[in-house]
C-alpha positions as CSV (number, residue, x, y, z in Angstrom):
1,M,84.1,38.3,84.0
2,K,87.4,37.4,85.8
3,T,88.8,36.2,82.5
4,S,88.1,39.5,80.7
5,I,89.5,41.6,83.6
6,L,92.6,39.4,83.7
7,F,92.9,39.6,79.9
8,S,92.6,43.4,79.8
9,S,94.9,44.0,82.7
10,R,97.7,41.8,81.3
11,L,97.6,43.0,77.7
12,R,97.9,46.7,76.9
13,G,98.1,48.6,73.7
14,G,99.6,46.8,70.8
15,A,99.7,43.5,72.6
16,A,95.9,43.6,73.2
17,A,95.3,44.5,69.5
18,A,97.5,41.6,68.4
19,A,95.8,39.1,70.6
20,L,92.4,40.3,69.4
21,G,93.6,40.0,65.8
22,L,94.6,36.3,66.4
23,V,91.2,35.6,67.7
24,L,89.1,37.5,65.2
25,G,91.4,37.1,62.1
26,P,90.2,33.6,61.0
27,L,86.6,34.6,61.6
28,L,86.8,37.8,59.5
29,A,88.5,35.9,56.7
30,A,85.8,33.3,56.6
31,Y,83.0,36.0,56.7
32,P,84.4,39.1,54.9
33,L,82.4,42.3,55.6
34,R,81.6,44.6,52.7
35,A,81.8,48.3,53.3
36,D,78.4,48.8,51.8
37,G,76.8,46.2,54.1
38,L,75.7,44.0,51.2
39,D,76.1,40.2,51.1
40,V,75.6,40.2,47.3
41,P,77.3,43.1,45.5
42,I,75.4,45.3,43.0
43,Y,77.0,45.9,39.6
44,E,76.7,48.5,37.0
45,Y,76.9,47.2,33.5
46,G,78.4,49.2,30.6
47,G,79.9,49.1,27.2
48,D,76.8,49.8,25.1
49,D,76.5,53.6,25.7
50,L,73.0,53.2,27.1
51,P,72.0,54.6,30.6
52,T,72.9,52.1,33.2
53,C,70.0,52.7,35.6
54,A,66.3,53.5,35.6
55,T,64.4,55.7,37.9
56,S,61.6,53.9,39.7
57,V,59.2,54.5,42.6
58,V,58.0,52.2,45.3
59,A,54.3,51.6,44.7
60,G,51.5,49.1,45.5
61,L,52.2,48.6,49.2
62,K,48.9,48.0,50.9
63,A,48.0,50.4,53.7
64,D,46.7,47.5,55.9
65,G,50.0,45.5,55.3
66,D,53.4,46.2,56.9
67,G,53.5,49.6,55.2
68,F,57.1,49.1,54.1
69,L,59.2,47.3,51.5
70,A,62.3,45.6,53.0
71,V,65.6,46.4,51.5
72,R,67.8,43.3,51.6
73,S,71.5,42.6,51.6
74,G,71.0,40.2,48.7
75,P,68.4,39.2,46.1
76,G,66.0,37.2,48.2
77,S,63.9,37.3,51.3
78,N,66.4,35.0,53.1
79,Y,69.0,37.9,53.2
80,R,69.2,40.4,56.0
81,E,66.9,43.4,56.1
82,I,69.2,46.5,55.9
83,G,66.6,49.2,55.2
84,R,63.0,50.0,54.5
85,L,61.2,51.9,51.8
86,R,57.6,53.2,51.6
87,N,55.2,54.0,48.8
88,G,56.4,57.0,46.8
89,D,60.1,56.5,47.7
90,K,62.4,57.0,44.6
91,V,65.0,54.4,43.8
92,F,67.5,54.0,41.0
93,T,67.7,50.4,39.7
94,F,70.9,48.9,38.3
95,D,71.5,45.2,38.6
96,H,68.9,42.5,38.7
97,K,68.8,38.8,39.6
98,G,65.5,37.2,38.7
99,K,62.7,39.5,40.2
100,W,65.1,41.3,42.5
101,F,66.7,44.6,41.7
102,G,69.9,46.1,43.0
103,V,69.1,49.8,43.9
104,V,70.5,53.0,45.2
105,Y,68.2,55.2,47.2
106,G,68.1,58.0,49.8
107,G,70.7,60.3,48.1
108,S,71.2,62.4,45.1
109,Q,70.5,61.0,41.6
110,P,73.5,59.0,40.2
111,S,74.8,59.9,36.8
112,C,73.9,56.5,35.2
113,I,76.5,57.0,32.6
114,S,77.7,53.7,31.0
115,P,81.1,52.6,32.2
116,D,83.5,50.8,29.8
117,K,82.8,47.5,31.5
118,K,81.0,45.9,34.4
119,R,81.9,47.5,37.8
120,L,80.8,47.5,41.4
121,L,78.3,50.2,41.9
122,P,80.3,53.3,42.8
123,Y,77.5,55.7,43.8
124,R,76.9,57.3,47.2
125,G,73.7,56.6,48.9
126,K,72.1,53.6,50.5
127,K,72.2,50.4,48.5
128,G,70.3,47.2,48.6
129,W,68.1,44.6,46.9
130,I,64.3,44.9,46.6
131,H,61.6,42.8,44.9
132,S,60.3,44.1,41.6
133,N,56.6,43.5,42.5
134,W,56.7,46.8,44.3
135,L,58.4,49.0,41.7
136,A,56.8,51.3,39.1
137,D,58.8,53.0,36.4
138,L,59.1,56.8,36.8
139,A,59.7,59.0,33.8
140,G,62.7,61.3,34.0
């Protein structure tokens, strides 16, 4: 407590920010934070003039289970949970790694128009990775 009071009373304004940067800089460089909160980015693939996403719905979650599908920051249960979906929630699937799909959800429908080349997913809305066991294709 004394150290933090002493630190804050001796450093003001720009000096405090510079000192904090010296302390946090190496840590932030070692563990970069993505603006979308993902540990593994989701890509949209293009170049073939086909739609880049599919509309799916969360289905098959058992009522006597957890009642939700965890949205993860990467393609695996070892990644952080960053959201939750329930039966009937609509998602737009883009990328996949094994049985995990990179999705956008909770916003308006993305255009899913093929870009010229692979790019980071540009669409607004929540993003994350979910396991394909709990997805059903949705027409339209």
